[in-house]
C-alpha positions in Angstrom: -2.3 -14.5 12.4 -2.6 -13.7 8.9 -5.4 -11.3 9.6 -3.1 -9.4 12.2 -0.3 -9.1 9.7 -2.8 -7.5 7.1 -4.3 -4.8 9.6 -1.0 -4.1 11.0 0.4 -3.5 7.5 -2.6 -1.2 6.7 -1.9 0.6 9.9 1.6 1.2 9.1 0.8 2.3 5.5 -2.0 4.7 6.8 0.2 6.2 9.3 3.4 6.7 7.3 1.4 8.0 4.5 -0.3 10.6 6.9 3.1 11.5 8.6 4.7 12.3 5.3 1.7 14.6 4.1 1.7 16.3 7.5 5.4 16.9 7.6 5.4 18.0 3.9 2.4 20.5 4.7 4.3 22.1 7.7 7.6 22.3 6.2 7.1 23.3 2.6 3.7 25.1 2.9 4.0 26.8 6.3 7.8 27.0 6.5 8.3 25.2 9.9 11.4 23.7 10.9 11.2 19.7 10.8 13.1 19.5 14.1 10.2 21.1 15.7 7.1 19.8 14.0 7.8 16.1 13.7 6.8 15.1 16.9 3.3 16.5 16.7 3.1 15.3 12.9 3.7 11.9 14.2 1.3 12.0 17.0 -1.4 13.3 14.8 -0.9 10.6 12.1 -0.7 7.7 14.6 -4.0 8.8 16.1 -5.7 9.3 12.7 -4.5 5.9 11.4 -6.0 4.2 14.3 -9.2 5.7 13.8 -9.2 5.1 10.1 -8.0 1.4 10.4 -10.4 0.7 13.3 -13.2 1.8 11.4 -12.3 -0.3 8.2 -11.7 -3.1 10.4 -15.1 -2.8 12.0 -16.8 -2.5 8.6 -15.0 -5.7 7.3 -15.7 -7.6 10.4 -19.4 -6.8 10.4 -19.7 -7.7 6.7 -20.6 -4.3 5.6 -20.0 -3.7 2.0 -18.5 -0.4 0.7 -21.3 1.8 -1.1 -21.7 1.0 -4.9 -20.7 3.4 -7.5 -23.5 4.2 -10.1 
C-alpha cells in the first residue's frame, strides 16, 4: 500500500507540474485563451506523466541504478 501511495504521489506531482508549465507556455508565450487550451494541456500532461512515472517505476523495480556523476 505504501508503494502505491508513493507512486501515486509521484504521478500527481509530475502531472500537475507539467500541466502548469504547458498552460503557462500557451497563455503567456503564445497568447492563447485559458478556456481554449486547458483540455489539451491536461491531456498532454497526463500522458507525459504516465510515461515518465512508468519508466521510473520500471527502473526502480528492476533494480537499475541511475548513472553516476563524475
